[in-house]
Residue frames as qw, qx, qy, qz and C-alpha x, y, z in Angstrom:
[[0.826, 0.473, 0.184, -0.247, 26.11, 3.90, -5.32],
 [0.380, -0.443, 0.732, 0.352, 28.36, 1.75, -7.44],
 [0.765, 0.518, -0.023, -0.382, 28.34, 0.81, -11.15],
 [0.475, -0.352, 0.757, 0.279, 29.84, -2.27, -12.74],
 [0.663, 0.541, -0.241, -0.458, 30.04, -3.51, -16.31],
 [0.570, -0.196, 0.794, 0.076, 30.52, -6.98, -17.55],
 [0.478, 0.376, -0.539, -0.583, 30.37, -8.64, -20.95],
 [0.669, -0.036, 0.696, -0.257, 28.25, -11.80, -21.08],
 [0.220, 0.327, -0.750, -0.532, 28.61, -14.29, -23.85],
 [0.010, -0.087, -0.993, -0.078, 26.13, -16.73, -25.30],
 [0.332, 0.485, 0.521, -0.619, 22.95, -14.74, -25.01],
 [0.179, 0.130, 0.734, 0.642, 20.77, -15.02, -28.16],
 [0.215, -0.554, -0.606, -0.529, 17.23, -13.79, -27.21],
 [0.310, -0.614, 0.062, -0.724, 15.12, -11.84, -24.75],
 [0.890, -0.381, -0.230, -0.093, 14.67, -14.91, -22.71],
 [0.756, 0.120, -0.265, 0.586, 18.42, -14.93, -22.24],
 [0.087, 0.498, -0.152, 0.849, 18.38, -11.31, -21.14],
 [0.657, -0.542, -0.112, -0.512, 15.56, -11.97, -18.68],
 [0.928, -0.177, -0.296, 0.143, 17.50, -14.82, -17.21],
 [0.539, 0.203, -0.271, 0.771, 20.78, -12.89, -16.65],
 [0.174, -0.551, 0.029, -0.816, 18.84, -9.89, -15.33],
 [0.766, -0.480, -0.224, -0.365, 17.05, -12.12, -12.82],
 [0.876, -0.140, -0.299, 0.351, 20.12, -13.89, -11.54],
 [0.409, 0.209, -0.255, 0.851, 22.31, -10.74, -11.11],
 [0.377, -0.582, -0.102, -0.713, 19.30, -8.78, -9.79],
 [0.837, -0.430, -0.325, -0.098, 19.25, -11.40, -6.91],
 [0.611, 0.103, -0.387, 0.683, 22.70, -10.40, -5.60],
 [0.367, -0.772, -0.415, 0.312, 22.39, -8.38, -2.41],
 [0.263, -0.567, 0.066, 0.778, 22.77, -4.69, -2.93],
 [0.231, 0.163, 0.626, 0.727, 21.88, -4.76, -6.71],
 [0.187, 0.485, 0.309, -0.796, 19.58, -1.93, -7.61],
 [0.652, 0.643, 0.020, -0.403, 19.21, -2.27, -11.34],
 [0.559, -0.138, 0.710, 0.406, 20.52, -4.47, -14.23],
 [0.507, 0.705, -0.088, -0.488, 20.61, -3.10, -17.85],
 [0.652, -0.080, 0.670, 0.345, 21.47, -5.86, -20.50],
 [0.457, 0.633, -0.269, -0.565, 22.19, -5.02, -24.09],
 [0.917, 0.099, 0.386, -0.031, 21.58, -8.24, -26.11],
 [0.660, 0.746, -0.078, 0.029, 23.40, -7.02, -29.18],
 [0.258, 0.752, -0.523, 0.306, 26.74, -6.31, -27.42],
 [0.767, -0.183, -0.565, 0.243, 26.39, -8.62, -24.33],
 [0.150, 0.351, -0.370, 0.847, 27.22, -5.51, -22.14],
 [0.498, -0.645, -0.579, -0.018, 25.55, -5.69, -18.72],
 [0.064, 0.501, -0.262, 0.822, 25.51, -2.52, -16.60],
 [0.568, -0.493, -0.644, 0.138, 24.83, -3.27, -12.92],
 [0.146, -0.645, 0.245, -0.709, 24.04, -0.44, -10.37],
 [0.674, -0.339, -0.628, 0.190, 24.41, -1.43, -6.77],
 [0.419, -0.897, -0.066, -0.127, 24.41, 0.10, -3.28],
 [0.526, -0.703, 0.437, 0.196, 28.04, -1.19, -2.70],
 [0.285, 0.537, -0.737, -0.295, 30.91, -2.63, -4.77],
 [0.950, 0.047, 0.018, -0.308, 30.11, -5.98, -6.03],
 [0.530, -0.418, 0.704, 0.219, 32.29, -8.95, -5.61],
 [0.415, 0.462, -0.571, -0.537, 33.19, -9.96, -9.27],
 [0.073, 0.071, -0.995, -0.007, 32.90, -13.65, -8.33],
 [0.313, 0.361, 0.678, -0.558, 29.34, -13.07, -7.28],
 [0.506, 0.588, -0.119, -0.619, 28.52, -11.71, -10.64],
 [0.298, 0.377, -0.800, -0.359, 30.22, -14.37, -12.48],
 [0.146, 0.060, 0.947, -0.281, 28.52, -16.99, -10.34],
 [0.451, 0.502, 0.398, -0.621, 25.10, -15.34, -11.06],
 [0.477, 0.559, -0.412, -0.540, 25.78, -15.30, -14.93],
 [0.202, 0.270, -0.930, -0.145, 26.87, -18.80, -14.84],
 [0.285, 0.204, 0.808, -0.474, 23.78, -19.81, -12.87],
 [0.555, 0.539, 0.155, -0.614, 21.66, -18.35, -15.64],
 [0.846, 0.262, 0.439, 0.149, 23.66, -20.58, -18.16],
 [0.481, 0.849, -0.028, 0.216, 25.98, -18.02, -19.71],
 [0.786, -0.120, -0.092, 0.600, 29.73, -16.76, -19.35],
 [0.108, -0.952, 0.013, 0.285, 31.47, -13.64, -18.49],
 [0.721, 0.602, -0.111, 0.324, 34.01, -12.64, -21.14],
 [0.547, 0.527, -0.325, 0.563, 37.59, -12.29, -20.17]]
């Protein structure tokens, strides 16, 4: 089991949270996604280490950006 954390910018509502959760959740190996709208913090649990590019691509597909 592996846990990754990213900060997503641009989210403003629960629909944003759902979109980001759905896109990241579709990455192979992801078992859970916990998004905190107030801080933009996204905690991702997965069965293996995730490729950071795959996470960034998923966030961008949802219409948002990964900070720094």
